[in-house]
C-alpha positions as CSV (number, residue, x, y, z in Angstrom):
1,X,188.9,-90.2,-57.1
2,X,188.2,-92.3,-53.8
3,X,185.6,-92.0,-51.0
4,X,185.7,-92.7,-47.2
5,X,185.3,-96.3,-46.9
6,X,183.9,-98.6,-44.1
7,X,186.6,-100.5,-42.1
8,X,188.1,-103.6,-43.9
9,X,190.0,-106.0,-41.4
10,X,192.2,-108.4,-43.0
11,X,193.4,-110.8,-40.2
12,X,196.2,-112.4,-42.1
13,X,197.5,-108.9,-42.8
14,X,197.6,-107.7,-39.2
15,X,201.2,-107.9,-37.6
16,X,203.1,-106.2,-34.8
17,X,209.5,-76.1,-64.4
18,X,209.6,-73.9,-61.5
19,X,206.8,-73.6,-59.0
20,X,204.6,-70.5,-59.2
21,X,202.9,-69.1,-56.3
22,X,203.4,-69.1,-52.6
23,X,203.9,-72.2,-50.8
24,X,201.8,-72.2,-47.3
25,X,204.2,-74.9,-45.9
26,X,206.8,-74.5,-43.5
27,X,210.2,-74.6,-45.4
28,X,211.5,-78.1,-46.1
29,X,215.2,-78.2,-46.7
30,X,216.5,-81.4,-48.4
31,X,217.5,-84.2,-45.9
32,X,218.3,-86.8,-48.9
33,X,219.5,-86.5,-52.5
34,X,215.9,-86.7,-53.8
35,X,215.6,-83.3,-56.1
36,X,212.2,-81.8,-55.4
37,X,212.6,-79.4,-58.6
38,X,213.3,-82.5,-60.6
39,X,210.1,-84.0,-59.3
40,X,208.2,-81.0,-60.3
41,X,209.9,-80.9,-63.7
42,X,208.8,-84.6,-64.5
43,X,205.4,-83.7,-63.4
44,X,205.2,-80.7,-65.5
45,X,206.2,-83.2,-68.6
46,X,203.6,-85.9,-67.5
47,X,200.8,-83.2,-67.7
48,X,202.1,-81.6,-71.2
49,X,200.6,-84.9,-72.5
50,X,197.3,-84.0,-71.8
51,X,194.5,-85.8,-69.5
52,X,195.7,-89.4,-69.3
53,X,192.4,-91.1,-69.8
54,X,192.7,-95.0,-70.6
55,X,191.9,-95.5,-74.1
56,X,193.2,-91.9,-75.6
57,X,196.3,-91.1,-77.6
58,X,197.3,-89.0,-74.5
59,X,197.3,-92.0,-72.4
60,X,199.4,-94.1,-74.9
61,X,201.9,-91.5,-75.3
62,X,202.2,-90.8,-71.4
63,X,202.8,-94.6,-70.7
64,X,205.5,-94.9,-73.5
65,X,207.3,-92.2,-72.4
66,X,207.2,-93.3,-68.7
67,X,208.4,-96.7,-69.9
68,X,211.1,-95.2,-71.7
69,X,212.0,-92.8,-68.9
70,X,212.4,-95.8,-66.4
71,X,214.3,-97.9,-68.7
72,X,217.2,-95.2,-68.6
73,X,217.2,-95.4,-64.5
74,X,216.2,-98.8,-63.4
75,X,217.7,-102.3,-63.4
76,X,214.6,-103.8,-65.1
77,X,211.3,-102.7,-66.4
78,X,208.4,-104.9,-66.8
79,X,205.2,-103.8,-68.5
80,X,201.9,-105.6,-67.7
81,X,199.4,-105.1,-70.6
82,X,195.6,-106.0,-70.6
83,X,192.4,-105.1,-71.9
84,X,190.0,-104.1,-68.9
85,X,186.1,-104.5,-69.4
86,X,184.4,-101.8,-67.4
87,X,181.2,-102.2,-65.3
88,X,179.5,-100.7,-68.5
89,X,181.1,-103.1,-70.7
90,X,183.7,-100.7,-72.1
91,X,187.0,-102.2,-73.5
92,X,190.0,-100.3,-72.4
93,X,193.6,-100.7,-73.0
94,X,195.8,-101.0,-69.8
95,X,199.4,-100.9,-68.6
96,X,201.0,-101.4,-65.3
97,X,204.7,-100.4,-65.3
98,X,206.9,-102.1,-62.8
99,X,210.4,-100.7,-62.4
100,X,213.0,-102.6,-60.1
101,X,216.3,-102.0,-58.4
102,X,218.4,-104.8,-57.6
103,X,215.8,-107.4,-58.7
104,X,217.9,-110.1,-57.3
105,X,217.5,-109.1,-53.7
106,X,214.7,-111.3,-52.1
107,X,214.3,-108.4,-49.4
108,X,212.1,-105.9,-51.3
109,X,210.1,-102.8,-50.5
110,X,207.1,-101.8,-53.0
111,X,206.2,-98.2,-53.6
112,X,203.0,-97.8,-55.7
113,X,201.3,-94.8,-57.4
114,X,198.8,-94.6,-60.4
115,X,199.4,-92.8,-63.4
116,X,196.1,-92.5,-65.2
117,X,193.5,-89.8,-65.0
118,X,189.6,-89.9,-64.3
119,X,187.7,-89.4,-67.7
120,X,185.3,-86.7,-66.3
121,X,185.8,-84.0,-63.6
122,X,182.6,-85.1,-61.5
123,X,183.1,-82.8,-58.6
124,X,183.8,-79.6,-60.5
125,X,181.5,-76.5,-59.2
126,X,180.8,-75.9,-62.9
127,X,178.4,-78.2,-64.1
128,X,179.4,-77.6,-67.4
129,X,183.1,-79.0,-66.7
130,X,181.7,-82.3,-65.2
131,X,181.9,-84.2,-68.6
132,X,185.2,-83.1,-69.4
133,X,188.5,-84.8,-68.3
134,X,190.7,-82.9,-66.1
135,X,194.5,-82.3,-65.9
136,X,195.1,-84.5,-62.8
137,X,198.3,-82.7,-61.6
138,X,198.1,-83.9,-57.9
139,X,195.9,-86.7,-58.7
140,X,198.4,-89.2,-60.7
141,X,200.8,-86.7,-62.3
142,X,202.6,-86.0,-59.0
143,X,203.2,-89.7,-58.4
144,X,204.8,-90.0,-61.7
145,X,207.0,-86.9,-60.9
146,X,208.0,-88.5,-57.5
147,X,208.8,-91.9,-58.9
148,X,211.1,-90.7,-61.7
149,X,212.8,-88.6,-59.2
150,X,213.4,-91.5,-56.8
151,X,214.8,-93.5,-59.7
152,X,217.3,-90.7,-60.3
153,X,218.4,-91.3,-56.4
154,X,218.5,-95.1,-56.7
155,X,220.3,-95.0,-59.9
156,X,223.1,-93.1,-58.3
157,X,223.0,-94.6,-54.8
158,X,221.5,-98.0,-54.9
159,X,218.9,-98.7,-51.8
160,X,219.8,-101.2,-49.1
161,X,217.1,-103.6,-50.2
162,X,215.6,-104.3,-53.5
163,X,213.0,-101.6,-54.5
164,X,210.0,-102.0,-56.9
165,X,208.3,-98.8,-58.2
166,X,204.9,-99.9,-59.7
167,X,203.0,-97.5,-61.6
168,X,199.4,-98.9,-62.1
169,X,197.0,-98.0,-64.6
170,X,193.0,-97.4,-64.5
171,X,192.7,-96.4,-60.6
172,X,190.3,-93.5,-61.2
173,X,188.0,-94.8,-63.9
174,X,184.4,-94.9,-62.4
175,X,182.9,-95.9,-59.1
176,X,184.9,-97.1,-56.2
177,X,182.0,-98.9,-54.7
178,X,183.0,-102.7,-54.0
179,X,180.7,-105.5,-55.5
180,X,180.5,-108.0,-52.6
181,X,180.1,-108.0,-48.7
182,X,183.9,-109.0,-48.6
183,X,185.0,-105.8,-49.9
184,X,187.7,-107.3,-51.9
185,X,186.7,-106.8,-55.5
186,X,186.0,-103.4,-57.3
187,X,184.6,-103.6,-60.7
188,X,184.9,-100.1,-62.0
189,X,188.3,-98.5,-60.3
190,X,191.6,-99.9,-59.1
191,X,191.9,-101.7,-62.1
192,X,195.8,-101.9,-62.2
193,X,196.4,-102.7,-58.7
194,X,193.7,-105.6,-58.9
195,X,195.3,-106.8,-62.0
196,X,198.9,-106.8,-60.4
197,X,197.9,-108.7,-57.1
198,X,196.2,-111.4,-59.3
199,X,199.4,-111.4,-62.0
200,X,202.4,-111.2,-59.7
201,X,205.8,-110.9,-61.3
202,X,206.5,-114.4,-59.5
203,X,204.4,-116.9,-57.6
204,X,206.5,-116.1,-54.7
205,X,206.4,-112.3,-54.8
206,X,205.7,-110.6,-51.4
207,X,207.4,-107.3,-50.2
208,X,208.7,-106.7,-46.9
209,X,206.1,-104.0,-46.9
210,X,204.8,-101.4,-49.3
211,X,203.6,-97.8,-49.5
212,X,201.1,-96.5,-51.7
213,X,201.9,-92.7,-52.6
214,X,198.9,-90.7,-53.8
215,X,197.9,-86.9,-54.2
216,X,201.3,-86.1,-52.5
217,X,202.4,-82.8,-53.7
218,X,199.7,-80.1,-53.1
219,X,200.7,-77.0,-51.3
220,X,198.6,-77.7,-48.0
221,X,200.4,-81.1,-47.4
222,X,198.7,-83.2,-44.5
223,X,198.9,-86.7,-44.2
224,X,196.6,-88.6,-41.7
225,X,197.0,-92.2,-40.7
226,X,194.5,-94.0,-43.1
227,X,192.1,-96.2,-41.4
228,X,192.6,-99.6,-43.5
229,X,196.3,-99.2,-43.2
230,X,196.2,-98.8,-39.7
231,X,194.0,-101.8,-39.2
232,X,195.8,-104.1,-41.4
233,X,199.4,-102.9,-41.4
234,X,200.1,-100.8,-38.0
235,X,203.8,-101.4,-38.2
236,X,204.2,-100.1,-41.6
237,X,202.1,-97.1,-40.7
238,X,204.4,-96.5,-37.7
239,X,207.4,-97.1,-39.7
240,X,206.7,-94.3,-42.3
241,X,205.3,-91.8,-39.8
242,X,208.3,-92.3,-37.3
243,X,210.5,-91.9,-40.3
244,X,209.0,-88.4,-41.2
245,X,209.1,-87.4,-37.4
246,X,212.7,-88.1,-37.2
247,X,213.2,-86.1,-40.6
248,X,211.6,-83.1,-39.0
249,X,208.4,-83.7,-40.9
250,X,206.0,-84.1,-38.3
251,X,203.7,-81.4,-39.1
252,X,203.2,-83.1,-42.6
253,X,202.6,-86.7,-41.3
254,X,200.3,-86.0,-38.5
255,X,200.0,-89.0,-35.9
256,X,196.2,-88.8,-36.0
257,X,193.6,-91.0,-37.2
258,X,192.2,-90.1,-40.7
259,X,189.3,-91.8,-42.9
260,X,188.9,-95.1,-44.3
261,X,189.8,-94.6,-47.9
262,X,189.1,-96.7,-51.1
263,X,192.4,-96.6,-52.7
264,X,195.0,-98.9,-54.6
265,X,196.4,-100.3,-51.5
266,X,193.0,-102.4,-50.7
267,X,193.7,-105.2,-53.2
268,X,197.2,-105.7,-51.8
269,X,195.7,-105.9,-48.2
270,X,193.2,-108.3,-49.4
271,X,196.1,-110.5,-50.4
272,X,197.9,-110.4,-47.1
273,X,200.5,-107.7,-48.5
274,X,201.4,-105.0,-46.0
275,X,200.8,-101.9,-48.4
276,X,199.7,-98.7,-46.7
277,X,198.2,-95.6,-48.0
278,X,199.9,-92.0,-47.8
279,X,197.3,-90.2,-49.3
280,X,196.2,-86.3,-49.0
281,X,192.8,-86.2,-49.9
282,X,192.2,-82.9,-48.6
283,X,193.1,-80.9,-51.7
284,X,192.8,-77.1,-51.4
285,X,193.3,-74.6,-48.8
286,X,192.6,-75.4,-45.2
287,X,192.0,-73.3,-42.3
288,X,194.4,-73.3,-39.5
289,X,194.0,-76.1,-37.2
290,X,192.2,-78.1,-39.8
291,X,191.3,-82.0,-38.8
292,X,191.1,-85.0,-41.2
293,X,187.7,-84.5,-42.0
294,X,187.9,-80.8,-42.7
295,X,186.8,-79.8,-46.1
296,X,189.1,-77.6,-48.0
297,X,187.5,-74.5,-49.8
298,X,187.8,-74.4,-52.9
299,X,188.4,-78.4,-53.2
300,X,190.3,-79.2,-56.4
301,X,189.8,-83.1,-56.0
302,X,188.1,-84.3,-59.5
303,X,188.1,-80.8,-60.8
304,X,189.5,-78.7,-63.6
305,X,191.3,-76.9,-60.9
306,X,193.8,-79.9,-60.3
307,X,196.4,-78.1,-62.2
308,X,200.2,-77.6,-61.9
309,X,200.2,-74.3,-60.0
310,X,198.4,-76.1,-56.9
311,X,201.8,-78.2,-56.5
312,X,204.7,-77.4,-54.3
313,X,208.5,-78.4,-54.5
314,X,208.4,-78.1,-50.8
315,X,205.8,-81.0,-50.5
316,X,207.8,-83.2,-53.2
317,X,210.8,-82.8,-50.9
318,X,208.9,-84.1,-48.0
319,X,207.5,-87.1,-49.4
320,X,210.8,-87.7,-51.3
321,X,212.9,-87.6,-48.5
322,X,210.8,-89.9,-46.4
323,X,210.7,-92.3,-49.2
324,X,214.4,-92.4,-49.8
325,X,215.1,-92.5,-46.2
326,X,213.0,-95.7,-45.7
327,X,215.3,-97.8,-47.9
328,X,218.7,-96.2,-47.3
329,X,221.2,-97.9,-45.2
330,X,221.2,-97.3,-41.5
331,X,223.5,-94.6,-40.4
332,X,226.5,-95.6,-38.4
C-alpha cells in the first residue's frame, strides 16, 4: 500500500460477526461507548461485497452501502464523484464520502480513512496470486468498520466539536512514488485525498487537526510515530499518543520514532493542514520486543492473507476509544 518515504518538511504546517482465533494483545476493556464488536461486524459487511477495486461492481455496491449507512447516522453526507485518470491512462470512477457531525460548528476535527482496495496482491508470496485482487480486511475495510462504529457513538452523544469523517477512494491503486522534487503530487495513488484537498467543501475549510486511521485492527497492533507527522504536526502526534497513554494504551501507541510513510495524510500536510498518520504497517506476527522496522513473518500486507480472521476486536477498541476521547468534552 505504501512505502517508506523520504522526509518531507512543510514549514507552514509545523507548529508548537465475532472474531475467530486468539488475540495476542493484552486485554482492552472499553473506555468509551465505542462498540468494537459493531466495528468488526461492519468490517465483515464491507468484505462481503468483495474486493473494492475502483471500476468494479463490488466497488460501486460498497460505496452505495457506505453512503446509505452514513446517512442514517450523521447530520450530513456529501459525495465527491469524479473520473480519475491513472498514470497509464485508465479512467476510473471515484467517490469520496464526507460525513459530518454538527456541520455548523467552525471548530472541526477531521478523521480520514480509505475504503478502496488495491487491484493486485503484488506482495503475495505465491506468484500466481500477484495479479489478483485481495480482500483488504485490515487495509481499507477496517477503517470503514471503525468509522461506522464512530458514527454510532456520535449520533447518540454529539462530540464536543464538529467532526468530519472522510472516507477517501483510490488510495491504493498503483505506485506511491511522487512525481516531482517537491513531493507534493502522486499520479498513481492517494487519488481521493489529493482530490479532496483540491476540492474542499468550502474555501475556508481547515480543521483544527486531523487523524488518518489506516490498517488499524490487526491482532499485533503497534503504532509508531510516523516521521512526516512528527516533522509537520508534532503537536497533533503528541495529543493523540498522550490520549492513548492516558487511556492505558501506551503499549499500543508507542512513543518511538517510526518510518516516513507515503499515505493519505501527505496531501493534507502539503496544503498546511495538520493531519497525521496513525498506521500499523507491520501487519502480521511480530517477535517479542519488535521495533518499528521489524518485518512481520508472515507479512499479510498486499497479499491474499489480508482477511477477516487477522483482525481483533481488542484492537478496534483501542483505536475507537482514542478517537472518541479526542473529541469528547473534558471530564470535570
